[in-house]
MMTF fields as JSON, N, C-alpha, C and O atoms, coordinates in Angstrom:
{
  "mmtfVersion": "1.0.0",
  "mmtfProducer": "UNKNOWN",
  "numBonds": 267,
  "numAtoms": 268,
  "numGroups": 67,
  "numChains": 1,
  "numModels": 1,
  "chainsPerModel": [1],
  "groupsPerChain": [67],
  "chainIdList": ["A"],
  "bondAtomList": [4, 2, 8, 6, 12, 10, 16, 14, 20, 18, 24, 22, 28, 26, 32, 30, 36, 34, 40, 38, 44, 42, 48, 46, 52, 50, 56, 54, 60, 58, 64, 62, 68, 66, 72, 70, 76, 74, 80, 78, 84, 82, 88, 86, 92, 90, 96, 94, 100, 98, 104, 102, 108, 106, 112, 110, 116, 114, 120, 118, 124, 122, 128, 126, 132, 130, 136, 134, 140, 138, 144, 142, 148, 146, 152, 150, 156, 154, 160, 158, 164, 162, 168, 166, 172, 170, 176, 174, 180, 178, 184, 182, 188, 186, 192, 190, 196, 194, 200, 198, 204, 202, 208, 206, 212, 210, 216, 214, 220, 218, 224, 222, 228, 226, 232, 230, 236, 234, 240, 238, 244, 242, 248, 246, 252, 250, 256, 254, 260, 258, 264, 262],
  "bondOrderList": [1, 1, 1, 1, 1, 1, 1, 1, 1, 1, 1, 1, 1, 1, 1, 1, 1, 1, 1, 1, 1, 1, 1, 1, 1, 1, 1, 1, 1, 1, 1, 1, 1, 1, 1, 1, 1, 1, 1, 1, 1, 1, 1, 1, 1, 1, 1, 1, 1, 1, 1, 1, 1, 1, 1, 1, 1, 1, 1, 1, 1, 1, 1, 1, 1, 1],
  "groupList": [{"groupName": "MET", "atomNameList": ["N", "CA", "C", "O"], "elementList": ["N", "C", "C", "O"], "formalChargeList": [0, 0, 0, 0], "bondAtomList": [1, 0, 2, 1, 3, 2], "bondOrderList": [1, 1, 2], "singleLetterCode": "M", "chemCompType": "L-PEPTIDE LINKING"}, {"groupName": "THR", "atomNameList": ["N", "CA", "C", "O"], "elementList": ["N", "C", "C", "O"], "formalChargeList": [0, 0, 0, 0], "bondAtomList": [1, 0, 2, 1, 3, 2], "bondOrderList": [1, 1, 2], "singleLetterCode": "T", "chemCompType": "L-PEPTIDE LINKING"}, {"groupName": "GLU", "atomNameList": ["N", "CA", "C", "O"], "elementList": ["N", "C", "C", "O"], "formalChargeList": [0, 0, 0, 0], "bondAtomList": [1, 0, 2, 1, 3, 2], "bondOrderList": [1, 1, 2], "singleLetterCode": "E", "chemCompType": "L-PEPTIDE LINKING"}, {"groupName": "ILE", "atomNameList": ["N", "CA", "C", "O"], "elementList": ["N", "C", "C", "O"], "formalChargeList": [0, 0, 0, 0], "bondAtomList": [1, 0, 2, 1, 3, 2], "bondOrderList": [1, 1, 2], "singleLetterCode": "I", "chemCompType": "L-PEPTIDE LINKING"}, {"groupName": "LEU", "atomNameList": ["N", "CA", "C", "O"], "elementList": ["N", "C", "C", "O"], "formalChargeList": [0, 0, 0, 0], "bondAtomList": [1, 0, 2, 1, 3, 2], "bondOrderList": [1, 1, 2], "singleLetterCode": "L", "chemCompType": "L-PEPTIDE LINKING"}, {"groupName": "LYS", "atomNameList": ["N", "CA", "C", "O"], "elementList": ["N", "C", "C", "O"], "formalChargeList": [0, 0, 0, 0], "bondAtomList": [1, 0, 2, 1, 3, 2], "bondOrderList": [1, 1, 2], "singleLetterCode": "K", "chemCompType": "L-PEPTIDE LINKING"}, {"groupName": "SER", "atomNameList": ["N", "CA", "C", "O"], "elementList": ["N", "C", "C", "O"], "formalChargeList": [0, 0, 0, 0], "bondAtomList": [1, 0, 2, 1, 3, 2], "bondOrderList": [1, 1, 2], "singleLetterCode": "S", "chemCompType": "L-PEPTIDE LINKING"}, {"groupName": "ASP", "atomNameList": ["N", "CA", "C", "O"], "elementList": ["N", "C", "C", "O"], "formalChargeList": [0, 0, 0, 0], "bondAtomList": [1, 0, 2, 1, 3, 2], "bondOrderList": [1, 1, 2], "singleLetterCode": "D", "chemCompType": "L-PEPTIDE LINKING"}, {"groupName": "VAL", "atomNameList": ["N", "CA", "C", "O"], "elementList": ["N", "C", "C", "O"], "formalChargeList": [0, 0, 0, 0], "bondAtomList": [1, 0, 2, 1, 3, 2], "bondOrderList": [1, 1, 2], "singleLetterCode": "V", "chemCompType": "L-PEPTIDE LINKING"}, {"groupName": "ALA", "atomNameList": ["N", "CA", "C", "O"], "elementList": ["N", "C", "C", "O"], "formalChargeList": [0, 0, 0, 0], "bondAtomList": [1, 0, 2, 1, 3, 2], "bondOrderList": [1, 1, 2], "singleLetterCode": "A", "chemCompType": "L-PEPTIDE LINKING"}, {"groupName": "PHE", "atomNameList": ["N", "CA", "C", "O"], "elementList": ["N", "C", "C", "O"], "formalChargeList": [0, 0, 0, 0], "bondAtomList": [1, 0, 2, 1, 3, 2], "bondOrderList": [1, 1, 2], "singleLetterCode": "F", "chemCompType": "L-PEPTIDE LINKING"}, {"groupName": "GLN", "atomNameList": ["N", "CA", "C", "O"], "elementList": ["N", "C", "C", "O"], "formalChargeList": [0, 0, 0, 0], "bondAtomList": [1, 0, 2, 1, 3, 2], "bondOrderList": [1, 1, 2], "singleLetterCode": "Q", "chemCompType": "L-PEPTIDE LINKING"}, {"groupName": "ASN", "atomNameList": ["N", "CA", "C", "O"], "elementList": ["N", "C", "C", "O"], "formalChargeList": [0, 0, 0, 0], "bondAtomList": [1, 0, 2, 1, 3, 2], "bondOrderList": [1, 1, 2], "singleLetterCode": "N", "chemCompType": "L-PEPTIDE LINKING"}, {"groupName": "ARG", "atomNameList": ["N", "CA", "C", "O"], "elementList": ["N", "C", "C", "O"], "formalChargeList": [0, 0, 0, 0], "bondAtomList": [1, 0, 2, 1, 3, 2], "bondOrderList": [1, 1, 2], "singleLetterCode": "R", "chemCompType": "L-PEPTIDE LINKING"}, {"groupName": "GLY", "atomNameList": ["N", "CA", "C", "O"], "elementList": ["N", "C", "C", "O"], "formalChargeList": [0, 0, 0, 0], "bondAtomList": [1, 0, 2, 1, 3, 2], "bondOrderList": [1, 1, 2], "singleLetterCode": "G", "chemCompType": "PEPTIDE LINKING"}],
  "groupTypeList": [0, 1, 2, 0, 3, 4, 5, 6, 7, 2, 4, 5, 2, 8, 4, 5, 9, 1, 3, 3, 2, 4, 10, 11, 2, 12, 13, 2, 2, 10, 6, 5, 4, 4, 6, 2, 3, 3, 2, 7, 3, 9, 0, 2, 13, 9, 3, 11, 2, 14, 2, 2, 1, 2, 6, 8, 6, 13, 2, 1, 3, 10, 5, 3, 4, 2, 6],
  "groupIdList": [1, 2, 3, 4, 5, 6, 7, 8, 9, 10, 11, 12, 13, 14, 15, 16, 17, 18, 19, 20, 21, 22, 23, 24, 25, 26, 27, 28, 29, 30, 31, 32, 33, 34, 35, 36, 37, 38, 39, 40, 41, 42, 43, 44, 45, 46, 47, 48, 49, 50, 51, 52, 53, 54, 55, 56, 57, 58, 59, 60, 61, 62, 63, 64, 65, 66, 67],
  "secStructList": [7, 7, 7, 7, 7, 7, 7, 2, 2, 2, 2, 2, 2, 2, 2, 2, 2, 2, 2, 2, 2, 2, 2, 2, 2, 6, 2, 2, 2, 2, 2, 2, 2, 2, 2, 2, 2, 2, 2, 2, 2, 2, 2, 2, 2, 2, 2, 2, 2, 2, 2, 2, 1, 7, 7, 7, 7, 2, 2, 2, 2, 2, 2, 2, 2, 2, 7],
  "xCoordList": [148.427, 147.828, 146.314, 145.738, 145.67, 144.227, 143.623, 144.067, 142.619, 141.933, 140.738, 139.973, 140.578, 139.483, 138.533, 138.96, 137.272, 136.278, 135.341, 134.767, 135.203, 134.326, 133.144, 133.293, 131.989, 130.811, 130.919, 131.658, 130.188, 130.306, 129.944, 130.581, 128.947, 128.584, 129.717, 130.003, 130.354, 131.461, 132.654, 133.302, 132.927, 134.024, 133.777, 134.691, 132.547, 132.183, 132.434, 132.98, 132.045, 132.239, 133.72, 134.145, 134.504, 135.942, 136.601, 137.415, 136.251, 136.81, 136.407, 137.23, 135.148, 134.658, 135.427, 135.86, 135.595, 136.319, 137.776, 138.331, 138.386, 139.775, 139.931, 140.861, 139.024, 139.08, 138.872, 139.58, 137.918, 137.667, 138.902, 139.276, 139.533, 140.732, 141.869, 142.589, 142.026, 143.056, 142.803, 143.734, 141.547, 141.207, 141.518, 142.079, 141.159, 141.364, 142.85, 143.266, 143.637, 145.055, 145.857, 146.927, 145.353, 146.085, 145.24, 145.253, 144.518, 143.575, 144.224, 143.677, 145.38, 146.034, 146.44, 146.246, 147.001, 147.414, 146.216, 146.281, 145.124, 143.925, 143.307, 142.771, 143.389, 142.872, 143.65, 143.054, 144.968, 145.8, 145.482, 145.373, 145.334, 145.035, 143.701, 143.604, 142.676, 141.363, 141.42, 140.773, 142.186, 142.332, 142.958, 142.516, 143.985, 144.641, 143.7, 143.698, 142.909, 141.95, 140.921, 140.606, 140.399, 139.403, 140.012, 139.37, 141.251, 141.92, 142.116, 141.912, 142.512, 142.711, 141.404, 141.388, 140.322, 139.011, 138.598, 138.117, 138.788, 138.433, 139.267, 138.743, 140.56, 141.428, 140.994, 140.952, 140.678, 140.221, 138.951, 138.822, 138.019, 136.767, 137.027, 136.418, 137.927, 138.25, 138.888, 138.585, 139.77, 140.407, 139.368, 139.375, 138.476, 137.428, 136.543, 136.21, 136.164, 135.331, 136.067, 135.479, 137.348, 138.152, 138.285, 138.337, 138.339, 138.444, 137.156, 137.174, 136.042, 134.736, 134.291, 133.254, 135.064, 134.669, 135.561, 136.591, 135.127, 135.845, 137.127, 137.161, 138.173, 139.445, 139.312, 138.546, 140.081, 140.075, 141.526, 142.42, 141.755, 143.129, 143.667, 142.913, 144.976, 145.655, 145.297, 145.084, 145.235, 144.903, 143.526, 143.349, 142.564, 141.205, 141.201, 140.516, 141.964, 142.032, 142.619, 142.08, 143.705, 144.325, 143.426, 143.449, 142.648, 141.69, 140.648, 140.271, 140.197, 139.211, 139.83, 139.196, 141.068, 141.728, 142.035, 142.028, 142.3, 142.621, 141.392, 141.521, 140.21, 139.014, 138.413, 137.404],
  "yCoordList": [87.974, 87.812, 87.901, 87.336, 88.613, 88.758, 87.745, 87.609, 87.038, 86.062, 86.729, 87.434, 86.506, 87.116, 86.026, 85.036, 86.205, 85.234, 85.921, 86.972, 85.297, 85.841, 84.911, 83.689, 85.499, 84.72, 84.414, 85.085, 83.408, 83.003, 84.143, 84.286, 84.954, 86.093, 87.115, 87.676, 87.349, 88.303, 87.759, 88.496, 86.484, 85.87, 85.957, 86.253, 85.701, 85.775, 87.182, 87.332, 88.196, 89.578, 89.944, 90.631, 89.497, 89.778, 89.107, 89.724, 87.844, 87.135, 87.799, 87.953, 88.187, 88.846, 90.143, 90.404, 90.948, 92.214, 91.972, 92.708, 90.951, 90.628, 90.187, 90.608, 89.346, 88.866, 90.022, 90.123, 90.886, 92.05, 92.941, 93.422, 93.161, 93.994, 93.356, 94.056, 92.05, 91.353, 91.502, 91.752, 91.35, 91.514, 92.925, 93.11, 93.911, 95.298, 95.655, 96.374, 95.153, 95.484, 94.702, 95.143, 93.557, 92.686, 92.354, 91.22, 93.327, 93.119, 92.479, 91.535, 92.987, 92.478, 91.009, 90.204, 90.664, 89.285, 88.349, 87.26, 88.759, 87.93, 87.791, 86.739, 88.856, 88.799, 87.769, 86.977, 87.781, 86.801, 85.387, 84.46, 85.234, 83.923, 83.397, 82.234, 84.241, 83.825, 83.482, 82.533, 84.245, 83.95, 82.575, 81.803, 82.281, 80.974, 79.849, 78.792, 80.061, 79.045, 78.781, 77.628, 79.849, 79.706, 78.978, 78.112, 79.332, 78.652, 77.168, 76.32, 76.862, 75.449, 74.665, 73.526, 75.264, 74.607, 74.378, 73.3, 75.395, 75.264, 74.176, 73.394, 74.12, 73.101, 71.708, 70.772, 71.576, 70.286, 69.822, 68.652, 70.747, 70.401, 70.031, 69.098, 70.758, 70.459, 69.077, 68.327, 68.747, 67.432, 66.33, 65.322, 66.53, 65.54, 65.362, 64.239, 66.476, 66.412, 65.703, 64.909, 65.994, 65.373, 63.868, 63.114, 63.442, 62.003, 61.26, 60.05, 61.982, 61.361, 61.455, 60.902, 62.149, 62.309, 61.462, 60.932, 61.362, 60.576, 61.287, 62.515, 60.521, 61.103, 61.657, 61.146, 62.721, 63.363, 63.482, 63.68, 63.362, 63.436, 64.865, 65.838, 64.952, 66.251, 67.066, 68.276, 66.396, 67.053, 67.714, 68.841, 67.017, 67.559, 68.808, 69.784, 68.777, 69.933, 71.132, 72.235, 70.935, 72.06, 72.602, 73.802, 71.759, 72.244, 73.152, 74.183, 72.766, 73.582, 74.916, 75.962, 74.884, 76.117, 77.058, 78.276, 76.519, 77.36, 78.065, 79.115, 77.511, 78.124, 79.204, 79.796],
  "zCoordList": [134.373, 133.067, 133.209, 134.14, 132.282, 132.284, 131.337, 130.197, 131.803, 130.967, 130.312, 130.971, 129.015, 128.29, 127.819, 127.226, 128.078, 127.653, 126.657, 126.941, 125.48, 124.446, 124.243, 124.197, 124.125, 123.756, 122.27, 121.549, 121.809, 120.403, 119.456, 118.413, 119.786, 118.931, 118.873, 117.815, 120.009, 120.059, 119.262, 118.52, 119.423, 118.684, 117.19, 116.421, 116.778, 115.365, 114.818, 113.725, 115.559, 115.116, 115.05, 114.12, 116.017, 116.016, 114.814, 114.127, 114.559, 113.407, 112.095, 111.192, 111.994, 110.778, 110.529, 109.407, 111.569, 111.431, 111.035, 110.219, 111.607, 111.297, 109.846, 109.159, 109.389, 107.998, 107.029, 106.027, 107.314, 106.452, 106.399, 105.329, 107.541, 107.592, 106.776, 106.065, 106.879, 106.098, 104.599, 103.834, 104.179, 102.761, 102.284, 101.204, 103.082, 102.68, 102.588, 101.679, 103.526, 103.55, 102.514, 102.095, 102.105, 101.18, 99.955, 99.476, 99.456, 98.355, 97.128, 96.557, 96.725, 95.521, 95.688, 94.777, 96.847, 97.092, 97.094, 96.524, 97.73, 97.766, 96.373, 96.025, 95.587, 94.223, 93.403, 92.673, 93.523, 92.826, 93.299, 92.497, 94.616, 95.179, 94.662, 94.272, 94.654, 94.164, 92.674, 92.231, 91.906, 90.47, 90.263, 89.412, 91.047, 90.936, 91.332, 90.7, 92.361, 92.803, 91.712, 91.415, 91.115, 90.043, 88.84, 88.244, 88.486, 87.373, 87.67, 86.801, 88.899, 89.288, 89.214, 88.746, 89.669, 89.616, 88.165, 87.814, 87.324, 85.903, 85.234, 84.44, 85.548, 84.964, 85.424, 84.626, 86.691, 87.217, 86.512, 86.151, 86.32, 85.627, 84.169, 83.646, 83.513, 82.12, 81.997, 81.07, 82.937, 82.916, 83.123, 82.418, 84.094, 84.342, 83.119, 82.74, 82.506, 81.301, 80.172, 79.438, 80.04, 79.004, 79.189, 78.218, 80.437, 80.716, 80.38, 80.157, 80.344, 80.102, 78.646, 78.279, 77.818, 76.415, 75.512, 75.928, 74.278, 73.279, 72.861, 72.771, 72.607, 72.161, 70.744, 69.927, 70.474, 69.156, 68.709, 69.531, 67.426, 66.921, 67.009, 67.048, 67.037, 67.065, 65.832, 65.914, 64.695, 63.421, 63.496, 63.035, 64.073, 64.195, 65.064, 64.756, 66.147, 67.046, 66.307, 66.399, 65.585, 64.874, 63.764, 63.494, 63.125, 62.123, 62.778, 62.219, 63.945, 64.679, 65.075, 64.935, 65.571, 66.018, 64.861, 65.04, 63.689, 62.522, 61.961, 61.333, 62.175, 61.589, 62.431, 62.048]
}
């Protein structure tokens, strides 16, 4: 068995090339994954904001949505 030793700069370049290749080969999957992550972050922020604001009645919300 041959032992391979990589310097940190070499390891960084190999990892970078590997990640780029994975993105290119699986672009659609990564796009879906990033979309889900962004949606989850937005939902989390909306929930946090909602917990810090005053409650509003259902009727008030539907009046806003109808206009």
